[in-house]
ZADREN-527851 format. One record per residue: x, z, y of N, C-alpha, C in turn; residue in one letter. Coordinates in steps of 0.2 Angstrom, whole numbers, padded with zeros to 4 digits, always signed. Atoms other than C-alpha are relative to their C-alpha. Layout:
N
XZYXZYXZYA/...
This chain:
407
-0005-0002-0003-0635+0201+0018+0001+0005-0001M/-0002-0006+0002-0623+0215+0013+0001+0006+0006A/+0001-0003-0006-0624+0232+0021+0006+0001+0006Y/-0002-0004-0006-0619+0235+0037+0004-0008+0001G/+0003+0004+0000-0618+0216+0036-0002-0003+0008A/+0005+0002-0003-0621+0207+0054+0005-0007+0003H/-0003+0006+0004-0620+0189+0058+0005-0003+0007D/-0009+0001-0007-0601+0182+0066+0003+0006-0002G/-0004-0004+0004-0595+0196+0056+0002+0002-0003Y/-0002-0001+0008-0584+0197+0043+0002+0004-0002D/-0005-0006+0000-0579+0213+0039+0006-0003-0008I/-0006+0001+0004-0567+0206+0023+0003-0006+0005D/-0003+0005-0005-0562+0194+0034+0005+0002+0005G/-0003-0005-0006-0555+0206+0047+0005+0004-0006I/-0005-0005+0001-0547+0216+0035+0005-0003-0003R/-0006+0003+0001-0537+0203+0029+0004-0002+0003A/-0006-0001-0005-0527+0204+0043+0003+0006+0001A/-0002-0005+0001-0523+0219+0040+0004+0004-0005Y/-0006-0001+0007-0505+0221+0028-0001+0006-0002P/+0001-0005+0004-0510+0240+0029-0005+0002-0005A/+0002-0002+0005-0524+0240+0021-0002-0002-0007L/-0003-0001+0009-0518+0234+0004+0001+0005-0004A/-0004-0006+0006-0511+0250+0000-0003+0004-0003D/+0006-0006+0005-0527+0257-0005-0003+0005+0002G/+0003-0004-0004-0528+0269+0008-0007+0001+0003H/+0007+0000-0001-0547+0273+0016+0002+0003+0010A/-0002-0002-0005-0540+0274+0035-0006+0002+0005F/+0003-0002-0001-0552+0284+0042+0004+0006+0007L/+0000-0005-0008-0542+0292+0058+0004-0005+0006D/+0003+0005-0007-0546+0278+0071+0002+0003+0004G/+0000-0005-0004-0548+0290+0083+0007+0005+0000A/-0008+0000+0000-0527+0294+0081+0004-0004-0001G/-0003+0005-0001-0522+0278+0081-0001-0006-0008G/+0002+0005+0002-0526+0262+0072+0005-0005-0004T/-0005+0007+0003-0517+0248+0060+0000-0005+0006Q/-0001+0003-0008-0512+0235+0069-0001-0006-0007V/+0001+0005+0001-0516+0216+0062+0009-0006-0001P/-0005+0003+0000-0505+0204+0057+0005-0007+0004Q/-0001+0002-0007-0506+0192+0073+0004+0006+0006P/-0005-0006-0003-0498+0209+0080+0007+0001-0002V/-0005+0001+0004-0485+0208+0070+0006-0004+0001I/-0002+0005-0002-0479+0193+0073+0003-0003+0008D/-0003+0000-0005-0478+0192+0090+0004+0003+0002A/-0006-0005-0001-0469+0209+0092+0009-0005-0003I/-0008+0006+0007-0454+0198+0079-0002-0004+0004A/-0002+0004-0008-0456+0184+0091+0002-0001+0004D/-0004+0001-0008-0453+0189+0105+0008+0003+0000A/-0006-0003+0004-0438+0198+0097+0004-0007-0004Y/-0005+0006+0002-0433+0181+0089+0000-0005+0003R/-0001+0004-0007-0435+0171+0105+0004+0002+0004Q/-0004+0001-0003-0425+0179+0113-0004+0004+0006G/+0003-0001-0007-0430+0192+0129+0007+0005+0002I/-0003-0006-0005-0421+0199+0145-0003+0003+0004S/+0005-0002-0005-0426+0209+0159+0000-0004+0003N/+0004+0005-0006-0438+0203+0171+0004+0000+0004V/-0003+0000-0006-0433+0197+0188+0008-0006+0000G/-0003+0003+0001-0420+0186+0182+0001-0008-0001G/+0002+0008-0002-0416+0168+0184+0004-0002-0008A/+0001+0004+0008-0412+0164+0163-0008-0001-0002S/+0008+0005+0003-0426+0155+0154-0002+0009-0004V/+0003-0008+0005-0425+0175+0142-0005+0004+0006T/+0005-0007-0005-0430+0184+0160-0007-0004+0000S/+0008+0000-0004-0443+0172+0166-0006+0000-0008R/+0003-0001+0008-0449+0174+0145-0005+0008+0004R/+0001-0010-0003-0451+0194+0150-0004-0003+0005S/+0005+0002-0007-0459+0187+0167-0007+0000-0002D/+0006+0003+0007-0473+0179+0155-0005+0004-0001G/+0005-0004+0003-0476+0192+0145-0004+0007+0002I/+0004-0004-0002-0480+0205+0157-0004-0002+0004V/+0003+0000-0008-0488+0195+0170-0007-0001-0009A/+0007+0002+0005-0499+0188+0153-0005+0009-0005E/+0005-0006+0005-0501+0208+0145-0006+0001+0006C/+0003-0002-0003-0509+0211+0162-0007-0002+0000R/+0006+0005+0000-0521+0198+0161-0006+0001-0004R/+0005-0002+0005-0525+0203+0143-0003+0007+0000A/+0003-0008+0000-0530+0223+0147-0004-0003+0004V/+0009+0001-0003-0541+0217+0161-0005-0004-0002A/+0006+0002+0004-0549+0205+0150-0005+0004-0004D/+0000-0004+0005-0552+0219+0138-0007+0004+0005L/+0004-0005-0003-0560+0232+0152-0004-0002+0006V/+0005+0003-0007-0567+0219+0166+0004+0003+0006G/+0000-0002-0009-0555+0226+0179+0004-0009+0001G/-0003+0005+0000-0542+0213+0189+0006+0002-0003E/-0006+0000+0001-0524+0210+0183+0008+0006+0006P/-0005-0003-0007-0516+0219+0200-0002+0003-0003D/+0001-0008+0000-0522+0233+0196+0003+0004-0007G/-0003-0001+0008-0515+0235+0178+0006+0006-0001V/-0009-0005-0001-0501+0251+0178+0000-0002-0008V/-0002+0000+0008-0490+0248+0160+0004+0007-0001L/-0001-0008+0004-0486+0265+0151+0003+0001-0006G/-0002-0002+0005-0477+0271+0138-0009+0006-0004P/+0006-0005+0004-0493+0285+0133-0007-0002+0008S/+0003-0002-0004-0509+0288+0142-0001+0008+0004M/-0001-0008-0002-0505+0305+0145+0005-0001+0006T/-0006+0005-0005-0487+0297+0155-0004-0002+0005A/+0001+0004-0006-0497+0286+0166-0007+0007+0004L/+0006-0005-0005-0511+0301+0171+0007+0005+0002T/-0005-0007-0003-0499+0314+0173+0006-0005+0006Y/-0001+0005-0008-0489+0300+0186-0004+0000+0005R/+0005+0002-0002-0504+0296+0192-0003+0008+0004L/+0005-0006-0002-0511+0313+0193+0005+0005+0008A/-0009-0001-0005-0491+0318+0204-0001-0004+0007D/-0001+0001-0005-0495+0307+0214-0005-0002+0004A/+0005-0004-0002-0514+0308+0220-0001+0006+0001L/+0000-0006-0003-0512+0326+0223+0004+0002+0006A/-0003+0000-0005-0500+0324+0236-0006-0001+0006R/+0005+0002-0007-0515+0318+0249-0002+0006-0001Q/+0003-0004+0002-0523+0335+0241+0003+0006+0004W/-0005-0006-0005-0521+0352+0252-0005+0006-0002G/+0003-0004+0003-0529+0370+0248-0007-0003+0005P/+0008+0001-0001-0549+0370+0251-0002-0005-0005G/+0003+0006+0002-0550+0352+0242-0001+0002-0007E/+0000-0002+0006-0557+0352+0225+0002-0006-0003E/+0002+0004+0006-0556+0340+0208-0003+0004-0004V/+0006-0002+0005-0570+0342+0194+0005-0004-0007V/-0001+0003+0005-0564+0339+0178-0005+0003-0005V/+0004-0004+0001-0573+0342+0163+0002+0003-0009S/-0001-0006+0005-0573+0355+0145+0000-0008-0007R/+0000+0005+0006-0577+0337+0135+0006-0002-0002L/-0006+0003-0001-0560+0328+0138+0006+0003-0005D/-0007+0000+0000-0545+0326+0129+0005+0004+0004H/-0006-0004-0005-0531+0338+0136+0000-0004+0004D/-0006+0003-0006-0522+0323+0145-0006-0003+0005A/+0004-0002-0005-0538+0322+0155-0003+0004+0005N/+0000-0007-0002-0538+0339+0160+0004+0003+0002V/-0003-0004-0002-0522+0347+0161+0004-0002+0003R/-0005+0006-0006-0511+0333+0173-0006+0004+0006P/+0003-0002-0007-0525+0338+0185+0000+0005+0002W/+0002-0008-0001-0527+0356+0182+0007+0001+0005V/-0009-0003-0004-0508+0357+0186+0002+0000+0007Q/-0002+0003-0007-0506+0345+0201-0005+0004+0002A/+0001-0006-0007-0520+0356+0211+0002+0004+0000A/-0003-0004-0002-0512+0370+0207+0007-0001+0004E/-0009+0002-0002-0494+0363+0214-0003-0001+0008R/+0002+0003-0006-0506+0356+0228-0006+0006+0003A/+0004-0005-0002-0517+0371+0231-0004-0001+0001G/+0005+0003+0003-0532+0363+0227-0001+0004-0004A/+0004-0004+0006-0548+0371+0217-0003-0006-0003T/+0002+0003+0004-0551+0365+0202-0008+0002-0005V/+0006+0001+0000-0572+0363+0198-0001-0001-0008R/+0001+0002+0008-0578+0363+0178-0005-0004-0001W/+0005+0001+0005-0591+0353+0168+0001-0001-0004A/+0001-0004+0003-0597+0362+0155-0003-0005-0005D/+0003+0002+0004-0604+0355+0141-0005+0004-0004V/+0005-0007+0002-0618+0361+0130+0001-0001-0010D/-0004-0002+0005-0612+0368+0115-0004-0004-0009A/+0006+0002+0007-0626+0362+0102-0002-0008-0001A/+0003+0008+0001-0628+0344+0106+0007-0003+0002T/-0008+0004-0002-0610+0338+0114+0000-0005+0005G/+0002+0000-0006-0620+0332+0129+0007+0003+0005E/-0001-0002-0007-0611+0331+0145-0003+0001+0004L/+0004+0001-0002-0626+0335+0155+0002-0001+0009P/-0001+0003-0005-0627+0325+0173-0003+0004+0007V/-0001-0002-0007-0635+0334+0184+0004+0005+0001E/-0004-0008-0001-0623+0350+0182+0006-0006+0007Q/-0004+0001-0004-0611+0338+0194-0004-0002+0008Y/+0005-0002-0008-0626+0339+0210+0003+0008+0003D/+0001-0010-0003-0620+0358+0209+0008-0001+0003D/-0009-0001+0001-0600+0354+0207+0006-0006+0006L/-0001+0006-0004-0598+0338+0217-0002+0003+0011L/+0001-0001-0006-0596+0340+0238+0004-0002+0005G/-0004+0002-0005-0588+0335+0255+0008+0000-0001A/-0007-0002-0001-0572+0343+0249+0005-0003-0009R/+0001+0003+0005-0572+0333+0232+0007-0003+0001T/-0004+0004+0000-0556+0324+0229+0002-0006-0008R/+0001+0002+0004-0557+0317+0213-0003+0002-0007L/+0004-0004+0002-0567+0318+0199+0004-0002-0010V/-0004+0002+0005-0559+0316+0179-0006+0003-0005A/+0005+0000+0006-0571+0312+0164+0001-0007-0004V/-0004+0004+0006-0570+0303+0148-0005-0006+0002T/+0004+0008+0002-0577+0286+0142-0005+0003-0006G/+0005-0001+0008-0581+0295+0125+0005+0005-0001A/-0001-0007+0001-0577+0314+0119+0006-0006-0006S/-0004+0000+0006-0562+0310+0104-0002+0004-0004N/+0003-0004+0003-0569+0324+0095-0007-0002-0004L/+0004+0002+0000-0586+0320+0094-0003-0005+0003V/+0004+0004-0002-0590+0306+0101-0005+0000+0005G/+0003+0001-0005-0599+0309+0115+0002-0006+0006T/+0000+0008-0003-0603+0294+0127-0002+0004+0005R/+0003-0002-0004-0606+0303+0143-0004-0005+0006P/+0002+0005-0003-0616+0293+0155+0004+0003+0010D/-0006+0001-0005-0600+0290+0166-0002-0005+0007V/+0006+0001-0006-0610+0278+0179-0003+0003+0004A/+0004-0006-0005-0622+0292+0184+0007+0005+0003A/-0006-0006-0004-0606+0304+0187+0002-0005+0005I/-0002+0004-0005-0597+0289+0195-0004+0000+0006A/+0003+0001-0007-0611+0287+0209-0003+0006+0002A/-0001-0004-0004-0612+0304+0213+0005+0001+0002R/-0008-0006-0002-0592+0309+0213+0001-0007+0008A/+0001+0006-0008-0594+0290+0226-0003+0001+0005H/+0007-0003-0006-0607+0298+0235+0004+0003+0006A/-0004-0006-0002-0596+0312+0240+0006-0003+0002V/-0008+0003-0001-0580+0300+0241+0005+0002+0000G/-0004-0002+0007-0571+0306+0227+0002-0006-0004A/-0001+0006+0003-0562+0294+0218-0001+0002-0009L/+0002+0001+0009-0565+0292+0197+0004-0002-0005V/-0003+0003+0004-0554+0291+0183+0000+0002-0005Y/+0003+0000+0004-0560+0289+0168+0007-0002-0004V/-0009-0001+0004-0548+0293+0152-0006-0008-0006D/+0004+0005+0005-0556+0275+0141+0005+0001-0009G/-0003+0002+0005-0544+0279+0128-0003-0001-0011V/+0007+0001+0008-0559+0282+0112-0005-0007+0002H/+0007+0006+0001-0572+0270+0120+0001-0005+0001S/-0003+0005+0000-0562+0255+0123-0001-0003-0007T/+0001+0002+0008-0561+0252+0102-0007-0002+0000P/+0007-0002+0002-0579+0255+0101-0007-0005+0001H/+0002+0003-0001-0587+0244+0113+0000-0003+0006A/-0001+0004-0004-0588+0232+0127+0001+0005+0005A/+0001-0006-0006-0582+0243+0144+0002-0009+0006V/+0000+0003-0007-0585+0236+0161+0004+0006+0005D/-0004-0005-0003-0574+0246+0173-0006-0003+0005V/+0002-0001-0006-0584+0241+0188-0008+0002-0002R/+0006-0005+0003-0601+0245+0180+0001+0009+0001A/-0002-0007+0000-0593+0262+0175-0001+0004+0007L/-0001-0003-0007-0589+0265+0193+0006+0003+0000G/-0007-0003+0001-0571+0268+0187+0005-0001+0005A/-0007+0001-0001-0556+0269+0199+0004-0003-0001D/-0008-0002+0004-0544+0274+0187-0004-0002-0007F/+0002+0002+0004-0549+0266+0170+0008+0001-0006Y/-0004+0003+0003-0537+0272+0157+0001-0002-0008A/+0001+0003+0008-0535+0264+0137+0009-0001-0002T/-0005+0001+0002-0521+0266+0126-0002-0005-0008S/+0002+0006+0004-0517+0249+0115-0001+0001-0008A/-0002-0002+0004-0512+0260+0100-0006+0003-0004Y/+0008-0003+0000-0531+0265+0100-0003-0006-0005K/+0005+0005+0002-0538+0247+0099+0006-0006-0005W/-0003+0003+0000-0525+0239+0087+0004-0004+0001S/-0008+0000-0004-0510+0237+0097+0006+0003-0001G/-0006-0006-0001-0493+0244+0098+0000+0005+0003P/+0003-0006-0004-0490+0261+0105+0002-0002+0007H/+0002+0001-0009-0493+0258+0125-0006+0003+0002L/+0008+0002-0003-0506+0260+0137+0003-0003+0005A/+0001+0002-0009-0511+0256+0153-0005+0002+0004A/+0007-0006-0006-0522+0264+0169-0004-0007+0001V/+0002+0005-0004-0533+0248+0175-0003+0004+0006V/+0001-0004-0006-0535+0254+0194-0001-0006+0004A/+0003+0003-0005-0546+0246+0207+0005-0001+0006D/-0010+0001-0001-0529+0238+0215-0003+0007+0010P/+0001-0004-0007-0539+0247+0233+0002+0005+0001V/-0001-0007+0003-0537+0263+0224+0008+0002+0000A/-0007-0003+0000-0518+0262+0223+0001-0003+0007L/-0005-0001-0009-0515+0257+0244+0003+0007-0002D/-0003-0005-0003-0506+0271+0251-0001+0007-0005G/+0000-0004+0004-0503+0281+0234+0008+0001-0002V/-0008+0000+0000-0483+0284+0234+0003+0002-0006R/-0001-0002+0004-0478+0288+0218+0010+0001+0000P/-0007-0003+0000-0459+0296+0215+0002-0008-0006D/-0003+0007+0002-0446+0278+0211+0008-0002+0003R/-0011+0002-0002-0427+0271+0210-0003-0005+0007L/+0000+0003-0007-0426+0263+0229-0001-0007-0002L/-0002+0008+0001-0420+0246+0221-0008-0001-0005P/+0008+0001+0004-0439+0248+0209-0002-0005+0007A/+0005+0003-0005-0452+0237+0216-0003+0005+0005P/+0005-0003-0007-0464+0244+0232-0006+0000-0002E/+0009+0000+0001-0479+0235+0227-0002+0003-0005E/+0004-0002+0004-0491+0240+0217-0003-0006-0006A/-0001-0008+0003-0493+0241+0201+0008+0002-0001P/-0008-0002+0002-0474+0240+0199+0003+0006+0001G/-0003-0004-0003-0470+0254+0210-0001+0009-0005R/+0005-0008+0003-0481+0266+0197+0004+0002-0007F/-0002+0000+0006-0471+0260+0181+0007+0000-0001E/-0005-0002-0001-0456+0268+0179+0009-0003-0008R/-0004+0002+0005-0442+0261+0170+0001-0006-0003G/+0000+0007+0004-0439+0245+0158-0005-0001-0006T/+0006+0001+0008-0455+0241+0147+0001-0004-0003L/+0001+0003+0008-0457+0236+0130-0003-0006+0001P/+0003+0009+0001-0458+0218+0132-0003+0000-0006F/+0005+0002+0006-0461+0214+0114-0005+0005-0003A/+0005-0003+0003-0473+0228+0112-0006-0002+0004D/+0005+0003-0005-0483+0220+0128-0005-0006-0003L/+0003+0004+0002-0483+0206+0120-0003+0000-0009A/+0002-0002+0007-0489+0214+0104-0008+0003+0002G/+0006-0004-0002-0504+0222+0115-0003-0009+0001A/+0006+0005-0002-0509+0203+0121-0002-0004-0008V/+0001+0002+0007-0509+0198+0102-0008+0004-0003A/+0004-0003-0004-0520+0212+0101-0008+0000+0001A/+0008-0001-0006-0533+0209+0114-0002-0008-0002V/+0001+0006+0002-0533+0191+0108-0004+0003-0008D/+0004-0003+0007-0539+0197+0090-0007+0004+0002H/+0007-0005-0003-0552+0208+0097-0004-0007+0001L/+0004+0004-0003-0558+0194+0106-0002-0006-0007A/+0004+0005+0005-0562+0183+0088-0002+0006-0005C/+0003-0005+0006-0568+0197+0080-0008+0000-0003L/+0007+0003+0000-0587+0188+0081+0002-0006-0001D/-0002+0008+0000-0585+0172+0076-0003-0004+0003A/+0003+0005-0002-0597+0165+0083+0001+0001+0009G/-0002-0001-0007-0589+0171+0101+0002-0005+0004A/-0001+0007-0006-0586+0155+0115+0000+0003+0005A/+0002-0001-0005-0582+0155+0130+0006+0004+0002G/-0005-0002-0004-0567+0162+0142+0002+0008-0008S/+0000-0005+0003-0558+0177+0133-0004+0008+0002R/+0003-0004-0001-0566+0190+0142-0009-0002-0004R/+0006+0001+0001-0584+0181+0137+0001+0003-0008A/-0004-0002+0006-0576+0182+0119+0002+0010-0002R/-0001-0009+0001-0572+0202+0119-0007+0003+0003L/+0006-0001-0001-0590+0204+0127-0002-0001-0005L/+0005+0002+0008-0599+0198+0111+0003+0002-0006A/-0002-0005+0005-0586+0203+0100+0001+0005+0001S/-0001-0007-0001-0585+0222+0106-0010+0001-0002M/+0004-0003-0001-0603+0221+0107-0003+0000-0009A/+0004+0002+0006-0605+0215+0088+0004+0007-0004A/-0001-0007+0001-0592+0230+0084-0005+0003+0002V/+0004-0007-0003-0604+0243+0092-0006-0003-0008E/+0005+0001+0007-0616+0237+0080+0001+0000-0007A/-0002+0001+0008-0606+0235+0065+0000+0010-0003Y/-0002-0005+0003-0599+0253+0066-0008+0006-0001E/+0005-0005+0002-0614+0261+0071-0007+0001-0007T/+0003+0003+0007-0622+0255+0055+0004+0003-0003D/-0004-0004+0008-0609+0263+0043+0003+0007+0004L/+0001-0008-0003-0609+0280+0054-0006+0002-0001F/+0008-0002+0003-0628+0281+0052+0003+0003-0008A/-0001-0002+0008-0624+0282+0033+0007+0004-0001H/-0007-0009-0002-0605+0294+0036-0006+0005+0001L/+0004-0007-0003-0616+0305+0047-0008+0005-0003L/+0003-0004+0005-0631+0307+0036+0001+0001-0006G/+0000+0002+0008-0626+0307+0019+0006+0007+0004S/-0004-0006-0001-0612+0323+0028-0006+0004+0003L/+0004-0005+0000-0627+0331+0035-0006+0002-0006D/+0006-0001+0003-0638+0330+0019+0006+0004-0005A/-0001-0005+0000-0624+0340+0011+0000+0009+0001M/+0000-0011-0002-0627+0361+0012+0004+0001+0000P/-0007-0005+0001-0609+0365+0011+0006-0003+0006H/-0004+0004-0005-0603+0353+0027-0006+0002+0006V/+0002-0001-0008-0607+0359+0045+0003-0005+0006T/-0004+0008-0005-0607+0341+0058-0001+0005+0007T/-0002+0000-0009-0601+0343+0079-0004-0002+0003Y/+0002+0005-0002-0611+0334+0089-0006-0003-0001G/+0006+0006+0002-0627+0326+0091-0003-0003+0005K/+0001+0004-0009-0625+0316+0109-0003-0007-0002A/+0003+0006-0002-0637+0302+0111+0003-0007-0001A/-0004+0005-0001-0625+0288+0113+0008+0003-0001R/-0007-0003+0000-0608+0292+0106+0005-0007-0007R/-0006+0005+0004-0593+0283+0094-0001+0001-0005T/-0001-0003+0008-0592+0283+0076+0005+0004-0001P/-0005-0007+0000-0583+0301+0076-0006+0004-0002T/+0003-0005+0003-0588+0314+0065+0007+0006-0003A/-0002-0005+0001-0581+0331+0067-0006+0006-0005Y/+0007-0004+0004-0590+0342+0052+0007+0006-0004F/-0003-0004+0004-0581+0360+0042-0003-0001-0007T/+0004-0002+0010-0584+0361+0023+0001+0008-0003V/-0004-0007+0001-0586+0380+0018+0003+0002-0005A/-0005-0003+0004-0574+0390+0011+0004-0005+0001G/-0006+0003-0001-0560+0378+0016+0001+0001+0008H/-0003+0001-0006-0550+0376+0031+0001-0008+0000T/+0001+0007-0004-0550+0361+0040+0008-0004-0004P/-0003+0005+0005-0532+0356+0033+0001+0000-0008R/-0002-0004+0008-0537+0363+0015-0002-0010+0000E/+0006+0006+0004-0551+0347+0015+0004-0007+0003V/-0004+0004-0001-0539+0337+0024+0004-0004-0006A/-0004+0002+0006-0526+0336+0010-0001+0000-0007E/+0002+0002+0004-0537+0336-0002-0003-0006+0000H/+0000+0005-0001-0544+0321+0005+0007-0006-0001L/-0005+0006-0001-0527+0314+0007+0003-0001-0006A/-0002-0003+0006-0523+0319-0011-0005-0009-0002D/+0003+0005+0006-0535+0304-0016+0001-0007+0005L/-0002+0005-0003-0528+0293-0002-0008-0002+0005R/+0003+0000-0006-0541+0295+0012+0002+0005+0005V/-0006-0002-0007-0533+0298+0031-0005+0002+0003N/+0004-0003-0004-0544+0309+0040+0007+0004+0006V/-0001-0004-0005-0541+0320+0053+0002+0011+0001S/+0003-0003+0002-0541+0338+0057+0007+0005+0005N/-0003-0001-0007-0538+0350+0072-0004-0001+0002G/+0002+0002-0009-0543+0351+0090+0001-0008+0000S/-0003+0009-0001-0534+0333+0090+0000+0000+0007N/-0002+0001-0007-0530+0339+0108-0006-0001+0004Y/+0009-0003-0005-0550+0342+0115+0003+0008+0000A/-0001-0006+0003-0543+0360+0117-0005+0002+0005W/+0004-0004-0003-0555+0365+0130-0007-0001-0004E/+0003+0002+0006-0568+0356+0118-0003+0003-0007L/-0001-0005+0005-0564+0365+0103-0003+0006+0001A/+0000-0006-0005-0566+0381+0112-0009+0001+0001A/+0011-0002-0002-0585+0377+0117+0000+0000-0005V/+0004+0000+0005-0588+0374+0099+0000+0005-0003L/-0001-0006+0004-0581+0390+0093+0005-0001-0007G/-0004+0002+0004-0566+0381+0083+0005+0001+0000L/-0008+0001-0004-0552+0382+0093+0005+0005-0005R/-0005-0004+0003-0543+0398+0084-0002+0000-0010D/-0002+0001+0005-0548+0393+0067+0001-0005-0003D/-0003+0007+0001-0542+0377+0066-0003-0004-0002G/+0005+0007-0002-0555+0365+0071-0002-0001-0005G/+0007+0004+0005-0564+0356+0060+0005-0008-0004A/-0004+0007+0001-0559+0338+0051-0004-0005+0003V/+0001+0007-0003-0560+0321+0058-0001-0004-0002R/+0001+0008+0006-0567+0305+0049-0004-0003+0007A/+0002+0001-0005-0566+0292+0063+0000-0007-0002S/+0002+0005+0002-0573+0274+0059+0004-0006+0006L/-0001+0004-0003-0564+0259+0065-0003-0008-0001A/+0000+0006+0001-0567+0241+0067+0001-0004-0009H/-0002+0002+0005-0559+0237+0050-0002+0003-0005Y/+0003-0004+0005-0567+0250+0042-0004+0000-0002T/+0004+0001+0004-0579+0247+0027-0002+0005-0003D/+0003-0004+0004-0594+0254+0017+0004+0002-0006R/-0004-0005+0004-0580+0259+0003+0003+0005+0002S/-0003-0006-0003-0570+0267+0015-0004+0005-0002D/+0002-0006-0001-0583+0279+0020-0003+0002-0007V/+0000-0005+0006-0590+0282+0001+0004+0004-0004D/-0006-0007+0001-0574+0288-0004+0002+0005+0003R/-0001-0009-0002-0573+0302+0008-0006+0003-0002L/+0008-0004+0001-0592+0304+0004+0003+0006-0007L/-0002-0006+0008-0587+0310-0014+0006+0002+0000E/-0005-0007+0001-0570+0319-0011-0003+0005+0004G/+0004-0007-0004-0581+0331+0002-0005+0003-0004V/+0007-0004+0005-0597+0331-0010+0005+0004-0006A/-0003-0002+0008-0583+0335-0026+0003+0007+0004G/-0002-0005-0003-0575+0350-0013-0006+0007-0002I/+0006-0007+0002-0584+0368-0020+0003+0005+0005R/-0001-0005-0003-0584+0381-0009+0002+0005-0004A/
């Protein structure tokens, strides 16, 4: 069996579905956005080719759009184990989180508290901080162990109390990959009557997700991080949406989830998101049963495959004396964050780009965590992130490129 091979996981076949991979680049920037397989491209083109109209009309094309929206809600719900009636669609996780923060904060007041973490992408920090400030509520911070990148659960015993209204926490750090114990944090939050908002943008592409098991009242995910188009969803417990009234146009839907969706949805892109979920459900050739069952099997296969490949990447980087890596969490996504002695992160990224190896550099919007690591004022670090279509040759090209840099 080839290195990194797993029963039912045909990496060559998976890669063949992605036209962009034929251009010779090693795409190790999946944490910033993944490439798109041909079925997604075809689904978007077909939606336009067949004709679409705005929803709610009597025409065939309008009914087609109604069907696309409904199927997208079902597909996203299958992906994360939620309910279609709780799937709010929108342009980005940031936009949706601001929308939810504004609406939820109308129920907060002075003396009440929200808890955010320094592990999170700023999109799951700043909307809550700013909403709390407007409401006169207090913000409390969960801290990260700088040496390991862990988010200790025990600190929440001191952070949470009768006045806590919401806890925002990531499913996985987009910078160092840490996967905190969200279920344990959520259990503590629910014990004091608080809601839990989970940023699942970086966790969804790398492992099977069950929002109920996580204890997430709200779970945000971005399709372009799992080979879909640029759109996002917040998958909520429908009960958690009751009584939450965002600003909306008077003729717009009054019922959830439609009342959280501002303006006309991008129907063709929603068709692409459905195709992306269906594509993920087929990554394990041996998966069978419902789409949800196939997704669970396929994403488990993705996690196993990526874990092996990431061990090779991280072990090789750690063996290089001129490289420093950050993050040593026990559970993490395949995301390496590192610096190279004598070179700025941008210089390293440009050197790799010349070799047609794509990586990211900077703080990558993990503003608080970059400061905890002491890197924010120095331009952050280099981030190499694997995806389910990454192969051994991609990683080896990165390693050769980094090894060739001299201090």
